[in-house]
N, C-alpha and C positions, 0 to 999 in steps of 0.2 A: 545555587544549586545543589542538592547532596547527591553522590550517585548511584542510582538507581540499577537492579537485577532483575531482567525478566526471563521468562519459560514461557514454553506456549506449546500447542497442537492444536492448529488450525485457530478458530476464535475461543479458543477456550485458555486463557492466559494467567498470569500473574504477576503483578509487577511489586517488587519491596524494596527493602533496603539493602546494604551491605551486609547487614547483619541476618538476613532474610525473614524480617519483622516487618508486620503492618501498624501501621497507625491509619486511623482516621484521616479521609482526607478529602477538602474542597475544593481544590483547585488543579489536583493531576490525579490522576485515576491510580492511583496506589490500591491494590487489593487483587484479588482472585474473580474473572468475570468470565462466565459463560455465556454466549446470546444477548452479549447486550448490559447485562446486568452482572450488579458486583453481590458474591456466595460471601465473600470473607471481608471484612472491612479489619479486622481486628484480630492479627496473630503475633503474638506476642512474649517472647520465653526471657524468665528469667530464672537464676539458680541462686537459690538463697536470697532470693531478693533484688537482685542487682542485673543491672543488662551486662550484655557480652560484647567484646570487644574482637572484631576480624583478624586472623591473620590470613587467607587467602579465601579465594572465593573461585571454585572454579566453573567456567561457562562453556566448556567446551560444545555441549550437545544444544538444540537447541529446546529440546523437551525437559531438559535435566540439569540439576545442579546441588553443586554441592558446596557447604558454609564451615569452615574448620575457625574454632571460636575459644577464644579463653574470658576466662571475669574481669579481667585487667590487661594490658599489653604490658606484659614482663621489662622491666627496666633492663639494663645490660648486665646487672649483678644479679640478676633475677631469672629465676624458672619458673613457670606457671606449673603449679601440682595437679590442675586439673584441665582438660580441653572437654570441649563439644564440639559433638560432627553434625549438622541437620543433612539429613538426604533427601534431596526433596524429586520428586517425576510428576508431571501431567498429562492427564490423557483423559481428559473430558471428567476425569477428577481429578485431585489432589494424593498423591503418596507420601508421606515423610517419615525418614526414622531419623528420630534423635537419640542418640548416642552419647552417655556420661564418661570419659574415660580418666579414670583414678591414675596421676604417674609417683603417687606417694607411695612411702613401704608402709604404709600400713591405712586399713580401711578409714572410710570417711561418708558420713551422712549427710546428705545435702534434700532441700525442698527445689526440686524444678516444677515452678509454674506456666502454664502457657495461656495466658488470658484471650478469650474469642470472640466474635462477635461479627453479625451478620447484617451491613442495614438493607440491603436490594435495589441498593442508588441502581436507577438507571443510568446508560453511559451519560445521555444528555447530559442530568440535573448534577455531573459531580462537580463543575466550575459553579452552582449555586449551592446556599444554605437550604439545602431541602428539607422541606416539614413532608413526613410521610401519609402519605392519604389512606392509607389500610393501615391494618393490624400486625404487630410484631410477636411473636409469643417465646419462649426458651422453652423448653422439656427435657428435664435429667431423666437420661435412662442408667443400666447397669454400670455399662461401656461407654456411653453415647452420650450426646449432649446435641438437641433434636433443633433448630431453629429456622422458624417458620414464617412468612409472610405473607398475609392474603389481603385482598381487594379485591370485594367483588369474587368474579370468578379466577381470578389471576391471582396462580397458586405457585411462591417457589419455598423451596426448602433447601438447608443446609444442615447436612447431616456428618458430625465427626465421632467417631471411633477410636478406640482407645488396643491395643494389645495389651497391655499392663494393668493389674486396678489402680486406681487413684482415687481423689476425690474429686468428683466435679459438682460445679455449679452451674449456672444460668449465666457466666461470664466465663470459663474456662475450664480447664481441669488444673489438678495441684498434686504431683508425685513426690512421696518422702520415701527416699531410697536410699539405702546401703550401699556404699559400692565397694568392693574387697583392695588389697594391694593390689596395685599394679590390673587393677580389674574394668568391667566397662559393664554398666549397667544400659539398655535402650531400652526403648517402645516403637511399634508403628501408630503410626496416623494415620487415618485414609478420613479424606475428606468426600462426600458427596453430596452434586449437586442435582436436584431434583426439578424437572420445568414440567409443570402437571398442565396435561391436557383435558379438553372436556368431560373426558371417563375417566377420570380420577388416577390416570397411570402419566409416569415419563414419559412424555411423546416422542423424545428420543429413541425409545424401546424399539419402535418398529423400524427404528434408520436400519441399512444394512451393518451397520460398525454399531450398532446400538449405545450409542451416545458415551462408549468407552472404549478406551485400547490401553491393554499391559504397555511397559516400555517396549518391550520384546517385538510387539506389533509394529509398534512406532518405526523402532531403530530398522527393522524389515523393510516397513515402506522407503522409508527414506532412501537407506540402500539402493534399494531398489532401482528408484526413479532418477537418484545423480547416476549410477552406471549405465543407466539407459541414453544419458545423455552425451551428447558429442566429447570426445577425450582430447583437453586442450594440453600442446605442449608451448612452454616457449623460452627466450629468454631473459624476458622482462618478468623477473618475479611479482612487482605486484599486478598487473596485469594476470598472472594465473592464482594469485591469490585470490582477487576481489572475483571472478569468474567461480572458483568453488564455493564461497562463501554466498555469491549468489545462488547457484543451486541449494546449496542448504536453505536456504531461508525461502525462495520459490516454494520449497520441497514443506517445508514446515507452514507456510501460511494456508496450505490447503487444507479446507474443510467441509464437512459434509451439512450440507444443507438441511437445514430443520423441518422444511417442507417437503421438498423435492427431492428426498433423498439424494442426489448427486454430490461429486466431488467439485468446490468453487475453489475463487481464493480471494482471498480476506487482503483487505488494500492496504490496512500499518496500525501497526502496533506502536499508542495504544488504542488512538480515537478510532480508526474505522477500520474493522474487525468484522468487517461484511463484506458483501458484494456490494461494488459501485459500479455502474454500468461506465463509464468512461475509463477508471484507473482500469479497470477487467480487462478492456476491450485495448487499452493503449499497451499495458502488459503482455496480451493476448501478443499484439504485434511486433512486440521485442523478442518474444520468446518461440518465435516460428520455427527456426533454423534448431533449437532445441530440446524443448520440450512443449511440442507441438500436439500432444495430448491434453493437456490444459485447455485448448480452446475450442471445441467441440459443444463441452458442457456450458459453459460462458455463452455461444451461443445461443442453444437451445434452450437455456433459462431464460435469456433476454428476450428470447422472441413468444415465450410459455407469458410471458409478464408484459407484452409491449400494449402501449396505450390502447385502450377502446373506447374511452367516452369522456366526454369534459367535465373534471373535475375540479374545481378552484381549488381546493384545498390540497391537493396532490400536484396540482401544476400538470393535471394529465391531459392529456389531449390523443385524440385517434392516430395511431401511428408510431407513437414519439415512444422512443428507448427511453427505462427507467434509469434514474440518479444514485437512489439507494436505498438496501431494503433491510430494514429493523427490526428487532424481535422482543425488543423493552417492553414495560409499564408505558411509557409519555404514547409511545406509537399503538401500543395496545388499547389504549384508551383517548386513543386522535389529538392528544394533547400536540403533539407533533407530528406532521403528515407524511414519517417515513414507512408509510404499511402499503406499498412503496413510494417513493417520492418520485416523482418526474423532472425537480428543477434543474433541467443542464441540457442548453441548446444544442450542445455537438453530439451527447450520444449518440443519437437517430443516424446522422451521417457513418458515426464510427462502425456503427453497426454493420454497417452496406462496406463499408473497408476492409474492415477484418474479415468478412466473409467471404471477399475476394482475393485478399491474400491468402488466407485459407487457405482456398482452392488450388491458388495459385502455387504453391507448393508442396499438398499434402494430393491432387488428384481427384479430392473426396466431392465427386458429379454429384452422387446420393444427397450428400447435407444438402449442397446448393441448391436443387429440386426442391429437398424438403423446406425449406424456409423462402420458396419463391412470394408466396401470400404475404407475409412480415416486409421484404426488402421492398415488394410494392409499396406496403404502406407506409413505411421509412421513404420511402423517394418523394411519397405526395405529400409525407408532412411537410417539405421542407419546401415545397413550392405554394403549399396553404398555410397549416397554424404556424410554419416555420417564420413565415414572412410578413410580419406583422401588418409593416405597413402599405403592400401590395408594391414595391417597388425592387423585387427578385434578388433580396437581403435576410438571410437568416437574419432574424434578434432575438432580444430575448425580454422580458419585462413580468416578474412576477404574477400570478395571478390570488396571489393567498398572504398582502404585504405584511401580517401578524407572527407568523412565521414560516413563511417562504426565503428563499435564496433571493436576496437582491443581484449579486453576481452569479450569472449560470453559464460563465463558461471554465475554463481549467483553473484560473486564477480567480477564484470565487469568494475573498476577502472582500469586505465591504468598501475599501480604498484602493482596490487593486488596478481599476481602471479610470486615467485621468487626463488627463488635457499636463501637455507639457510646463504650463506652471505650475500647477500642483489642483487644479480646482478638478470637481467633481461635474460630468456630465448628467445629465438626467436619462430618463427612462424614453421609453424604450433603446437596448443600446445593441449595435452590430462590429462584435470585435470581427480585428482583422481574422485571424485564424477559422473560425467559423465560416466562411466565405469560400476558406480553403479547403475545409473538410467537405464543406458542401459542393463545390466544384470534383472533388474528387471521387466521391459520392458518386455523383449524377455520369463520370465518365465508366468508372467499375460496373456501375448500375448497365452500364450501357451493355460492356462486356458479355455480363451474368445475361443479359436479356436475350444478347445476339446468340450466346455459344449453349444456355442451358435450356434459357424457355421461349423459345421460337417464336422471338418479339421484334423482329429487325424494325419493325415501324414503332413501339414504342423507344429503342436503342435508338434509332436514330433523334426521337426526340429529346430525348435524353443527352444526346453529344451535341445539337442545337443550341440545348440551354445550358448547356457548360461551356461552349463557347462566348454564348452572350453574357454569360456571368466573369467571364473572364476578363472581355473586353470593358465591361463597366467596371471591373473592380479595378483596376489599370487605371482607370480613369478617374475616380471617385476617390481609392484610398492614397493616393500617392500627394506626398507633400512634397513639392518639385522645389521648393525654396532648402530643404537639407537632402531632399534626394534621398527617402526610405517610406516605406508603409507606414501609414497612422494607427495607430495600435486598437482605435473604431471610428464609427460614426455616429453622433449622436442622433437626437429624436428630428433636429433639422436637417438633417445630412451632411453637416458641416465635419470636417475631421476632428478627431479625439487625439493630438497632434502628436503625443508620447513617443518616444523613443525605448521601442520596448523588445525584449526576445521573442516577441511572438513572431517577429518577422521570417525565423528560422522556419516556424510550422510551414511557413505561406511555401519555403523551398520545397520542404518535402511533398506539399499538397501537388506541385505543379502548376498553380495559380499562376506565379511570377512569368512575370515576361521576360526571355533571352535578354532584348537590351538589359535590363534592371538588373540581374539577378548578381552583377558583379559589386554594384553598387551595396544592394544590399549584405552581401558576403562580408565587404570591408568595415563596413557598420556592425557587424557581428563579432568580429576579430578586432575592432579595433579600440581605443581604450577603453569610454564610454561605457563599454558592453560587457567585454573579456576584463575578467580582473585576472586571469593570469591561472587560475585555476578551474574557471570557465566561464561559460557565459551568462553573465545578472543578468535578472526576468525586466530590470529598469536601468535606463542609464543615468549615471554619475550627475547629469548637468539637469535631470528632472527636477520638476518641482518636488516629489512625493519620494524622490530616492534616499531611500535608507539602506544601511549594509545591513541590516537585523532584521530590516523590514519584510514581513511575511512574503506577499508579490511583489513587493517595492525597493527590489537590489538584491536580493540573496542569489543564490546561486541554485539551482536546483537540477539532481544530475537525470533525470528523467528529462527534461527541459534541453538539455542539452545533447542528450541520445537522438530527439527527433530531429533536433537543430544541425546533430552531426549528420543524419542520418538527408535532411534536406541539400545541405551542403556539395554530398554527395554523390545526390541525382544530380544536378546544376554542372558533375564536374570540376569540382572545387576539393581536390582529393586532400591535397594540403590542410586547407584549412581546418578539414572534416577531421585528419590526420590531429593538428593542434589540439582540438580540442579532445578527442581519445585521449592522447598521452596526458594532457593537466586533469582528466578525470580520473584516470588508472591511477598517477602520480599521487592525486588528494586522497586516495581510496588507502595508502599508507594510515594515513593518522586517522582511519575509521575502524583499524583492525580489518579491513577488507570490504565493509561494510559499508558499502553509500549509503546515509542517509537521508531523509526528505529532501533536506534544504542543508545548506550550512551560508555563513556569511558572506556578503560580496565585498571584503575587506580584500585591495589590490595585495597582488603576491609580493610587488616589493614593501608592503606594510609588514605583511607577518612570511614567517618562514614555515607557516602549517594553516590550513585551511580552518576557521575558529568555528565552531561548532555553533546551529542556532539551538536556541535555551528548550524551546519544546517541538524539536523535529519526531517525526516519526521515525523509527528504528525496530525493527525491518519495514521497510515499506517495498509494497509489489514492484512497484516502476522505478522506485531504484534500484531495488538487486535487476531490474531487469535491464537495467542500461547498460551494463558491461557487457552483454550479450549481444543488443542490439550494435553496441561501439564496435565487437568482434566482426558482427557482417559488415559493418562499412569497412573497417580497416582492410578485410580481406575480400570487398568486392561479391562478396556474395549476393544473386540475382537470377529468382529460376527463367528459364525461357523454354516455355513446351514442356517437355518430360526432359530436361536438362538445367544445370545446374550452372551459368556462368558463374567463373573465377574470375577476379579481377583484384589481385590486393594491390594497395599502396600504404604500408606501411612506414610511420615517421622512423625517421633517424633516432635511435638511441635506445627502439627497442628490439631491432634484431629480429629472429626467427618468430613465426608465430604458425604453431602445426595445428590443426582442427579435424579431427577423425570420425568418421564415421556419422558426417549429415544426412538425418532424415530426409527422404521424401520420395516425391512420387518416382523421382531415379534412381529408389533405393538407397543407399548409402556412399556417401561418396571422401574425398579427404581432401581437404584444402590448405595451399602453404604458400606464405607470405614473409618477405624477406628485406629488413632494409637496408641500405648500403653498410652501414656501418654502425657499429657500438658505441 
């Protein structure tokens, strides 16, 4: 797969080739997108009818890039006499300056052409040969090309304007130019994306940011948010680099909700540039010591969209927290259920967990009290609709077999839940980490009920329910002959006995019996699961193991950060540090940006972590992983009005200093040091 270049501002983004060009793609979302619609599918520059070659690409900023191009890659003895610079920024729309530089000692004429097109494909449809169900038109203006797509009341437009005159047709713009000796010609191109509402206006126009921002506005916001985060100083350069990269990526992934007017966090580029319940909440847990302001808008929006009825198409149930919210054509015409979709069995428990953890850090009792009713509904869902078989576990099975998700845990690909021999269980399924999350939600819900809701009787019931769940779980999920927890239970209550990374989530939740924690840690850091770069999603001796299988053997940074947190919780500080060190070392090979996943090959086989071919990058919970790992390394834990600092830094990392950690205590500093470098 050829190298791609991306820029983004919130959920408006562009993915192109290294020349800056776009060609229509049906298997990968190249193009310019905003709110799940592709507003540019063709953006192809030629000079005198020829494509250009790339000398260099400036990708320092997430929202801005520059391409340095020449007509042909010059040989050693031949210098290019002309070069082209494409300077591009994104911020609701797209601005691109195309400059032609003549390096010759005489004037030269050129024909510069940009082919332009918009298929207005829904992001969901990129992988299929789409037949448009609406009508597309192209209208030529004096200095603009207007591309329009309409299907009933669904109306989208792309308007491309130019600062310099040229010949404009329905497929693009042509400029016949004369560039003086050692001179330059340039034009400013602006691409406006218009999302029409019922009143015939761009519905983003009523939002606080108006759907568009200048590069100066974006830069100012990014700088302000990064400067507010704690300052990291450390001897281990990869850790510092990935921390800074993560702060920038998390800032870039913030977008303005099209309907609610608040800033939310998109899950990952390119496939998941929208609100995901699970991803957003797990990212919120990761970033609490660093960017706590990201959390309240997420909780408030998820509470506002909490399930209120039974809707088989959307997998909606009363009290359930959504999985995914989409804005494109397929959601609008109910060809997909994502408006919003509730197909996640873990998001509801995570809602309670995140609210409690946020209050423990922030002391924001007002938000907790404001969300009492959603908390009650969420905890009721766990014991009612979540317990499909009435045996005290959280199960899942989609109500929508046509377009609903089969697997509704974080490993949501079709083959991610399997027996050790590779067979797939039937439905419903109860994965192990769902039970851990439910246990944790009950324990945290009890604290909220007793401390903030003045309901000690309910708190007692929640704690009794949690204790019963823990006892039941440790009986039914334990695989005695292997001494590990099963990945899941099948519909008959038998263990789905694959050895997987999910056990680390169990440690984080606290549902693991103390007597079994050491064995779990041993498995997680053993050669079957630990690659040397991180914990694999599935052990190497399992039937479906594949080092490049999406959830069947790859290494996920987010997963590893939760596992490290779980190991830390049970006192396995050295093991947690090994994972954090491996992740930081892996980040060096991704320019500091940990991707969604990378291959699970053993470190002894490869000198570097192997890229997973279609991994999202940046991705929110991968960007959050280095932040959570810093919390683990420094042993940061809120306790009342104080922050406990109990560092355990692995050998080789040296000094780690984190300054101005925000919380209910104000701002504090933390320092940790390994014994030797």
